C-alpha positions as YAML, in Angstrom:
chain: A
units: angstrom
residues:
- id: 1
  name: MET
  ca: [98.36, 107.02, 160.25]
- id: 2
  name: SER
  ca: [99.19, 106.66, 156.59]
- id: 3
  name: GLU
  ca: [101.75, 108.68, 154.66]
- id: 4
  name: ILE
  ca: [101.98, 109.51, 150.99]
- id: 5
  name: TYR
  ca: [105.36, 109.22, 149.27]
- id: 6
  name: ASP
  ca: [106.25, 110.83, 145.98]
- id: 7
  name: ILE
  ca: [108.07, 108.08, 144.06]
- id: 8
  name: GLY
  ca: [108.19, 110.03, 140.83]
- id: 9
  name: TYR
  ca: [105.58, 107.98, 138.97]
- id: 10
  name: ARG
  ca: [104.47, 109.54, 135.72]
- id: 11
  name: HIS
  ca: [101.94, 108.34, 133.20]
- id: 12
  name: TYR
  ca: [103.24, 107.25, 129.81]
- id: 13
  name: ASP
  ca: [102.10, 109.75, 127.20]
- id: 14
  name: GLY
  ca: [103.99, 108.32, 124.20]
- id: 15
  name: PRO
  ca: [102.57, 106.45, 121.21]
- id: 16
  name: ARG
  ca: [100.81, 103.13, 121.79]
- id: 17
  name: LEU
  ca: [102.59, 100.79, 119.40]
- id: 18
  name: GLY
  ca: [100.22, 97.87, 119.92]
- id: 19
  name: ARG
  ca: [100.48, 94.10, 120.05]
- id: 20
  name: GLY
  ca: [102.23, 93.76, 116.71]
- id: 21
  name: TYR
  ca: [105.18, 95.79, 117.91]
- id: 22
  name: SER
  ca: [105.33, 93.79, 121.16]
- id: 23
  name: THR
  ca: [105.40, 90.54, 119.20]
- id: 24
  name: ARG
  ca: [108.15, 91.80, 116.88]
- id: 25
  name: ALA
  ca: [110.20, 93.02, 119.83]
- id: 26
  name: LEU
  ca: [109.86, 89.64, 121.56]
- id: 27
  name: THR
  ca: [110.83, 87.87, 118.32]
- id: 28
  name: VAL
  ca: [113.99, 89.95, 117.92]
- id: 29
  name: HIS
  ca: [114.87, 89.51, 121.58]
- id: 30
  name: SER
  ca: [114.46, 85.72, 121.31]
- id: 31
  name: LEU
  ca: [116.47, 85.56, 118.07]
- id: 32
  name: ARG
  ca: [119.32, 87.48, 119.68]
- id: 33
  name: GLY
  ca: [119.18, 85.06, 122.58]
- id: 34
  name: VAL
  ca: [119.54, 82.05, 120.25]
- id: 35
  name: PHE
  ca: [122.93, 83.37, 119.08]
- id: 36
  name: GLY
  ca: [123.94, 84.64, 122.51]
- id: 37
  name: LEU
  ca: [123.84, 88.29, 121.50]
- id: 38
  name: GLY
  ca: [123.56, 90.57, 124.52]
- id: 39
  name: ARG
  ca: [124.65, 87.72, 126.79]
- id: 40
  name: THR
  ca: [127.98, 86.44, 128.07]
- id: 41
  name: ALA
  ca: [130.78, 85.36, 125.74]
- id: 42
  name: ARG
  ca: [130.27, 81.73, 126.79]
- id: 43
  name: SER
  ca: [126.71, 81.86, 125.43]
- id: 44
  name: LYS
  ca: [128.04, 82.71, 121.97]
- id: 45
  name: ILE
  ca: [130.51, 79.81, 121.70]
- id: 46
  name: MET
  ca: [128.10, 77.00, 120.81]
- id: 47
  name: PRO
  ca: [125.87, 78.75, 118.21]
- id: 48
  name: PHE
  ca: [128.75, 80.43, 116.38]
- id: 49
  name: ALA
  ca: [130.94, 77.31, 116.48]
- id: 50
  name: LEU
  ca: [128.13, 75.28, 114.93]
- id: 51
  name: GLY
  ca: [127.62, 78.05, 112.38]
- id: 52
  name: VAL
  ca: [131.27, 77.78, 111.35]
- id: 53
  name: ILE
  ca: [130.93, 74.00, 111.03]
- id: 54
  name: MET
  ca: [127.93, 74.50, 108.75]
- id: 55
  name: LEU
  ca: [130.03, 76.76, 106.52]
- id: 56
  name: LEU
  ca: [132.84, 74.23, 106.04]
- id: 57
  name: PRO
  ca: [131.03, 72.14, 103.36]
- id: 58
  name: ALA
  ca: [130.35, 75.36, 101.46]
- id: 59
  name: VAL
  ca: [134.07, 76.20, 101.47]
- id: 60
  name: VAL
  ca: [134.94, 72.68, 100.30]
- id: 61
  name: SER
  ca: [132.30, 72.80, 97.55]
- id: 62
  name: ILE
  ca: [133.58, 76.14, 96.27]
- id: 63
  name: ALA
  ca: [137.14, 74.81, 96.29]
- id: 64
  name: MET
  ca: [136.04, 71.79, 94.24]
- id: 65
  name: MET
  ca: [134.29, 74.02, 91.73]
- id: 66
  name: ALA
  ca: [137.34, 76.25, 91.42]
- id: 67
  name: LEU
  ca: [140.02, 73.55, 91.26]
- id: 68
  name: ILE
  ca: [138.47, 70.57, 89.48]
- id: 69
  name: LYS
  ca: [135.44, 72.27, 87.90]
- id: 70
  name: GLN
  ca: [132.95, 69.92, 89.56]
- id: 71
  name: HIS
  ca: [130.02, 70.50, 91.86]
- id: 72
  name: GLY
  ca: [130.48, 69.57, 95.49]
- id: 73
  name: MET
  ca: [127.59, 68.96, 97.87]
- id: 74
  name: SER
  ca: [124.23, 69.36, 96.15]
- id: 75
  name: TYR
  ca: [121.72, 71.88, 97.46]
- id: 76
  name: SER
  ca: [119.02, 69.25, 97.93]
- id: 77
  name: SER
  ca: [121.26, 67.06, 100.11]
- id: 78
  name: PHE
  ca: [122.79, 69.80, 102.25]
- id: 79
  name: ALA
  ca: [120.33, 69.73, 105.18]
- id: 80
  name: VAL
  ca: [120.21, 65.92, 105.31]
- id: 81
  name: SER
  ca: [124.01, 65.65, 105.24]
- id: 82
  name: MET
  ca: [124.36, 68.22, 108.04]
- id: 83
  name: GLN
  ca: [121.49, 66.94, 110.16]
- id: 84
  name: THR
  ca: [123.67, 66.06, 113.15]
- id: 85
  name: VAL
  ca: [124.96, 69.63, 113.42]
- id: 86
  name: LEU
  ca: [121.44, 71.02, 113.03]
- id: 87
  name: ALA
  ca: [120.12, 68.65, 115.70]
- id: 88
  name: ILE
  ca: [122.85, 69.76, 118.12]
- id: 89
  name: PHE
  ca: [122.06, 73.42, 117.40]
- id: 90
  name: LEU
  ca: [118.35, 72.79, 118.00]
- id: 91
  name: ALA
  ca: [119.02, 70.91, 121.23]
- id: 92
  name: SER
  ca: [121.52, 73.42, 122.61]
- id: 93
  name: GLN
  ca: [119.64, 76.60, 121.74]
- id: 94
  name: SER
  ca: [115.94, 75.73, 122.07]
- id: 95
  name: PRO
  ca: [116.05, 75.72, 125.89]
- id: 96
  name: THR
  ca: [117.60, 79.20, 125.87]
- id: 97
  name: VAL
  ca: [114.45, 80.44, 124.09]
- id: 98
  name: VAL
  ca: [111.85, 78.95, 126.45]
- id: 99
  name: ALA
  ca: [113.49, 77.79, 129.69]
- id: 100
  name: PRO
  ca: [114.37, 81.15, 131.34]
- id: 101
  name: ASP
  ca: [110.80, 82.48, 131.21]
- id: 102
  name: LEU
  ca: [109.53, 79.26, 132.77]
- id: 103
  name: ARG
  ca: [112.29, 79.03, 135.36]
- id: 104
  name: TYR
  ca: [111.93, 82.59, 136.61]
- id: 105
  name: ARG
  ca: [108.12, 82.64, 136.23]
- id: 106
  name: VAL
  ca: [108.05, 85.84, 134.19]
- id: 107
  name: LEU
  ca: [105.41, 84.63, 131.76]
- id: 108
  name: PRO
  ca: [102.60, 86.46, 133.65]
- id: 109
  name: LEU
  ca: [104.57, 89.69, 133.15]
- id: 110
  name: TYR
  ca: [104.58, 89.21, 129.38]
- id: 111
  name: LEU
  ca: [100.89, 88.40, 129.38]
- id: 112
  name: SER
  ca: [100.07, 91.44, 131.49]
- id: 113
  name: ARG
  ca: [100.98, 93.51, 128.45]
- id: 114
  name: PRO
  ca: [99.11, 93.31, 125.13]
- id: 115
  name: VAL
  ca: [100.70, 89.93, 124.27]
- id: 116
  name: ALA
  ca: [98.51, 86.82, 124.18]
- id: 117
  name: ILE
  ca: [99.65, 83.21, 124.41]
- id: 118
  name: ALA
  ca: [99.33, 82.79, 120.64]
- id: 119
  name: GLU
  ca: [101.52, 85.83, 119.98]
- id: 120
  name: TYR
  ca: [104.09, 84.76, 122.57]
- id: 121
  name: VAL
  ca: [104.36, 81.28, 121.05]
- id: 122
  name: THR
  ca: [104.48, 82.76, 117.54]
- id: 123
  name: ALA
  ca: [107.38, 85.02, 118.49]
- id: 124
  name: LYS
  ca: [109.36, 82.15, 119.97]
- id: 125
  name: VAL
  ca: [108.75, 79.82, 117.02]
- id: 126
  name: ILE
  ca: [109.59, 82.49, 114.46]
- id: 127
  name: ALA
  ca: [112.85, 83.31, 116.26]
- id: 128
  name: MET
  ca: [113.98, 79.67, 116.34]
- id: 129
  name: THR
  ca: [112.81, 79.08, 112.76]
- id: 130
  name: VAL
  ca: [114.77, 82.08, 111.47]
- id: 131
  name: ALA
  ca: [117.88, 80.94, 113.35]
- id: 132
  name: LEU
  ca: [117.73, 77.42, 111.87]
- id: 133
  name: PHE
  ca: [116.89, 78.74, 108.41]
- id: 134
  name: LEU
  ca: [119.91, 81.06, 108.47]
- id: 135
  name: LEU
  ca: [122.10, 78.16, 109.55]
- id: 136
  name: ILE
  ca: [121.06, 76.22, 106.44]
- id: 137
  name: ALA
  ca: [120.49, 79.02, 103.93]
- id: 138
  name: LEU
  ca: [123.74, 80.95, 104.38]
- id: 139
  name: PRO
  ca: [126.06, 78.05, 103.38]
- id: 140
  name: MET
  ca: [123.83, 77.11, 100.45]
- id: 141
  name: THR
  ca: [123.76, 80.73, 99.29]
- id: 142
  name: LEU
  ca: [127.53, 80.86, 99.56]
- id: 143
  name: ILE
  ca: [127.78, 77.77, 97.36]
- id: 144
  name: TYR
  ca: [125.37, 79.29, 94.84]
- id: 145
  name: VAL
  ca: [127.29, 82.56, 94.68]
- id: 146
  name: GLY
  ca: [130.49, 80.56, 94.19]
- id: 147
  name: GLU
  ca: [128.83, 78.61, 91.38]
- id: 148
  name: LEU
  ca: [127.87, 81.84, 89.62]
- id: 149
  name: LEU
  ca: [131.30, 83.41, 90.01]
- id: 150
  name: ILE
  ca: [133.27, 80.34, 88.93]
- id: 151
  name: ASP
  ca: [130.94, 79.86, 85.95]
- id: 152
  name: LEU
  ca: [130.91, 76.09, 85.52]
- id: 153
  name: GLU
  ca: [129.79, 74.43, 82.32]
- id: 154
  name: GLY
  ca: [126.06, 74.43, 81.84]
- id: 155
  name: PRO
  ca: [123.40, 76.61, 83.43]
- id: 156
  name: PRO
  ca: [123.51, 77.32, 87.18]
- id: 157
  name: GLN
  ca: [121.38, 75.08, 89.39]
- id: 158
  name: THR
  ca: [119.02, 77.88, 90.31]
- id: 159
  name: LYS
  ca: [115.88, 75.74, 90.48]
- id: 160
  name: GLU
  ca: [117.46, 73.22, 92.86]
- id: 161
  name: TYR
  ca: [118.87, 76.06, 94.98]
- id: 162
  name: LEU
  ca: [115.52, 77.82, 95.33]
- id: 163
  name: GLY
  ca: [113.73, 74.53, 96.04]
- id: 164
  name: ALA
  ca: [116.30, 73.68, 98.71]
- id: 165
  name: LEU
  ca: [115.78, 77.11, 100.29]
- id: 166
  name: ALA
  ca: [112.02, 76.54, 100.44]
- id: 167
  name: MET
  ca: [112.52, 73.13, 102.03]
- id: 168
  name: ALA
  ca: [115.05, 74.62, 104.47]
- id: 169
  name: LEU
  ca: [112.30, 76.94, 105.71]
- id: 170
  name: VAL
  ca: [109.85, 74.04, 106.08]
- id: 171
  name: LEU
  ca: [112.46, 71.97, 107.91]
- id: 172
  name: ALA
  ca: [113.33, 74.89, 110.21]
- id: 173
  name: LEU
  ca: [109.66, 75.36, 111.10]
- id: 174
  name: LEU
  ca: [109.16, 71.64, 111.75]
- id: 175
  name: LEU
  ca: [112.26, 71.37, 113.95]
- id: 176
  name: SER
  ca: [111.46, 74.60, 115.81]
- id: 177
  name: SER
  ca: [107.87, 73.69, 116.64]
- id: 178
  name: PHE
  ca: [108.82, 70.29, 118.05]
- id: 179
  name: GLY
  ca: [112.14, 71.34, 119.58]
- id: 180
  name: LEU
  ca: [110.57, 74.21, 121.52]
- id: 181
  name: ALA
  ca: [107.64, 72.03, 122.58]
- id: 182
  name: ILE
  ca: [110.02, 69.44, 124.02]
- id: 183
  name: ALA
  ca: [112.26, 72.07, 125.65]
- id: 184
  name: SER
  ca: [109.26, 73.80, 127.26]
- id: 185
  name: LEU
  ca: [108.36, 70.69, 129.24]
- id: 186
  name: THR
  ca: [111.06, 71.52, 131.79]
- id: 187
  name: PRO
  ca: [112.44, 74.84, 133.09]
- id: 188
  name: ARG
  ca: [115.89, 73.27, 133.40]
- id: 189
  name: ARG
  ca: [118.10, 73.91, 130.39]
- id: 190
  name: GLY
  ca: [120.16, 70.73, 130.77]
- id: 191
  name: LEU
  ca: [117.09, 68.49, 130.80]
- id: 192
  name: GLY
  ca: [115.76, 70.28, 127.74]
- id: 193
  name: VAL
  ca: [118.99, 69.67, 125.84]
- id: 194
  name: ALA
  ca: [119.05, 66.00, 126.83]
- id: 195
  name: SER
  ca: [115.39, 65.49, 125.90]
- id: 196
  name: ILE
  ca: [115.77, 66.88, 122.38]
- id: 197
  name: ILE
  ca: [118.96, 64.90, 121.75]
- id: 198
  name: ALA
  ca: [117.26, 61.73, 123.02]
- id: 199
  name: VAL
  ca: [114.27, 62.20, 120.70]
- id: 200
  name: TYR
  ca: [116.54, 62.84, 117.70]
- id: 201
  name: LEU
  ca: [118.73, 59.81, 118.44]
- id: 202
  name: LEU
  ca: [115.66, 57.62, 118.91]
- id: 203
  name: ALA
  ca: [114.19, 58.79, 115.60]
- id: 204
  name: SER
  ca: [117.50, 58.30, 113.76]
- id: 205
  name: ALA
  ca: [118.30, 54.91, 115.28]
- id: 206
  name: SER
  ca: [114.83, 53.48, 114.72]
- id: 207
  name: VAL
  ca: [114.86, 54.16, 110.97]
- id: 208
  name: PRO
  ca: [117.34, 51.42, 109.91]
- id: 209
  name: VAL
  ca: [115.78, 48.96, 112.37]
- id: 210
  name: ILE
  ca: [112.25, 49.47, 111.04]
- id: 211
  name: TYR
  ca: [113.46, 49.61, 107.43]
- id: 212
  name: GLY
  ca: [115.53, 46.43, 107.75]
- id: 213
  name: THR
  ca: [112.74, 44.54, 109.51]
- id: 214
  name: LEU
  ca: [110.17, 45.39, 106.85]
- id: 215
  name: GLN
  ca: [112.61, 44.65, 104.03]
- id: 216
  name: SER
  ca: [113.44, 41.24, 105.46]
- id: 217
  name: ALA
  ca: [109.72, 40.52, 105.73]
- id: 218
  name: GLY
  ca: [109.35, 41.31, 102.03]
- id: 219
  name: ASN
  ca: [107.32, 44.48, 102.61]
- id: 220
  name: THR
  ca: [109.35, 46.72, 100.32]
- id: 221
  name: SER
  ca: [106.71, 49.41, 99.88]
- id: 222
  name: GLY
  ca: [106.07, 49.56, 103.61]
- id: 223
  name: ALA
  ca: [109.80, 49.87, 104.30]
- id: 224
  name: LEU
  ca: [109.88, 53.17, 102.43]
- id: 225
  name: TRP
  ca: [107.71, 54.71, 105.16]
- id: 226
  name: ALA
  ca: [110.43, 54.04, 107.72]
- id: 227
  name: TRP
  ca: [112.46, 56.97, 106.41]
- id: 228
  name: LEU
  ca: [109.70, 59.36, 107.40]
- id: 229
  name: VAL
  ca: [110.34, 58.75, 111.10]
- id: 230
  name: ASN
  ca: [113.36, 61.04, 110.82]
- id: 231
  name: PRO
  ca: [112.28, 64.69, 110.27]
- id: 232
  name: PHE
  ca: [115.19, 65.40, 107.91]
- id: 233
  name: TRP
  ca: [114.32, 62.54, 105.57]
- id: 234
  name: LEU
  ca: [110.65, 63.41, 105.95]
- id: 235
  name: VAL
  ca: [111.23, 66.91, 104.56]
- id: 236
  name: ASP
  ca: [113.55, 65.43, 101.93]
- id: 237
  name: ALA
  ca: [110.63, 63.25, 100.82]
- id: 238
  name: VAL
  ca: [108.54, 66.39, 100.37]
- id: 239
  name: GLN
  ca: [111.39, 67.90, 98.36]
- id: 240
  name: VAL
  ca: [111.53, 64.86, 96.08]
- id: 241
  name: TRP
  ca: [107.77, 65.03, 95.53]
- id: 242
  name: LEU
  ca: [107.70, 68.77, 94.80]
- id: 243
  name: PHE
  ca: [110.93, 69.28, 92.87]
- id: 244
  name: ASP
  ca: [111.81, 65.79, 91.59]
- id: 245
  name: THR
  ca: [115.24, 65.82, 93.24]
- id: 246
  name: THR
  ca: [117.36, 62.76, 93.99]
- id: 247
  name: PRO
  ca: [116.30, 61.00, 97.23]
- id: 248
  name: ASN
  ca: [118.87, 61.27, 99.99]
- id: 249
  name: ALA
  ca: [117.84, 58.10, 101.81]
- id: 250
  name: LEU
  ca: [120.89, 56.11, 102.88]
- id: 251
  name: ASP
  ca: [120.41, 53.33, 100.32]
- id: 252
  name: GLY
  ca: [118.85, 55.53, 97.63]
- id: 253
  name: SER
  ca: [115.63, 53.52, 97.80]
- id: 254
  name: GLY
  ca: [113.39, 56.57, 97.76]
- id: 255
  name: TYR
  ca: [110.28, 57.47, 99.71]
- id: 256
  name: PRO
  ca: [106.54, 56.81, 99.53]
- id: 257
  name: PRO
  ca: [105.13, 58.49, 96.41]
- id: 258
  name: GLY
  ca: [102.54, 61.23, 96.42]
- id: 259
  name: PRO
  ca: [101.72, 64.07, 98.80]
- id: 260
  name: ALA
  ca: [101.59, 61.91, 101.95]
- id: 261
  name: PRO
  ca: [104.95, 63.20, 103.34]
- id: 262
  name: ALA
  ca: [103.80, 66.81, 102.87]
- id: 263
  name: ILE
  ca: [100.56, 66.09, 104.74]
- id: 264
  name: ILE
  ca: [102.53, 64.48, 107.57]
- id: 265
  name: VAL
  ca: [104.77, 67.56, 107.82]
- id: 266
  name: VAL
  ca: [101.77, 69.89, 108.09]
- id: 267
  name: VAL
  ca: [100.15, 67.70, 110.75]
- id: 268
  name: LEU
  ca: [103.35, 67.45, 112.79]
- id: 269
  name: ILE
  ca: [103.89, 71.22, 112.71]
- id: 270
  name: ALA
  ca: [100.32, 71.76, 113.88]
- id: 271
  name: ILE
  ca: [100.78, 69.24, 116.70]
- id: 272
  name: GLY
  ca: [104.02, 70.87, 117.82]
- id: 273
  name: LEU
  ca: [102.51, 74.36, 117.86]
- id: 274
  name: ALA
  ca: [99.41, 73.14, 119.70]
- id: 275
  name: ALA
  ca: [101.51, 71.36, 122.32]
- id: 276
  name: LEU
  ca: [103.67, 74.45, 122.83]
- id: 277
  name: ALA
  ca: [100.60, 76.69, 123.23]
- id: 278
  name: ALA
  ca: [99.02, 74.24, 125.69]
- id: 279
  name: ARG
  ca: [102.23, 74.15, 127.74]
- id: 280
  name: TYR
  ca: [102.31, 77.93, 128.03]
- id: 281
  name: ARG
  ca: [98.63, 78.17, 128.90]
- id: 282
  name: LYS
  ca: [99.29, 75.80, 131.77]
- id: 283
  name: ALA
  ca: [102.39, 77.74, 132.86]
- id: 284
  name: ALA
  ca: [100.51, 81.06, 132.73]
- id: 285
  name: ALA
  ca: [97.73, 79.66, 134.91]
- id: 286
  name: GLN
  ca: [100.10, 78.62, 137.68]
...
């Protein structure tokens, strides 16, 4: 004999906000998670500590402009000079964006609502891209504001600042797409952190080896391509091509001429996004 229980269920009669609202809500939720907002105090230590470290060169640059009337760190070299901090931020925070949903198998719950795989991946990538962009853009903006207030000789370096901001966005998107793709391969946060750090160290360590080998073999033009193995120098090569800035390669040798670095960046971003989408399609099917 069956019984009927009144559990107080009521139909939702409010406005249907649609898939766009769901995607925006997921983006904001993921961005808050990157900085540990709404989580424990321990979750906030790493992102905010790295944020403070990123601000230190801006403080030093402003002090130099105020005391000795000279520019400090250039806008075009900021991201390359701070690449270790950015890599640590990417490695430590990317797993917090993707690992919990995989570990607790809640992805089918997201997809049961009007959110498709493409929108889910887009929300995650946008959140991580915005976080990395803020980490780079805020110190550079602080330096620029200091430059305007101190009023050094000559016009302000507005063109270089705006170009560096544009490249910061490209770099943030490139790092986010690949960082999240690597972190999504495992539901364990520690393994995700270690994997991203290992890939970055491999890319960084291989550059001088490849460059030195090709230089010793007399292949000078081929050696310039070695810098593009590192994503930070790869985006710097795009910056040099677009805005004619000074190359930030370690020996000042420069990069391959032409649009080739920009094409490589676009291809790598597409590969990273495709890999991330494929990973989540597989996870949703399980």
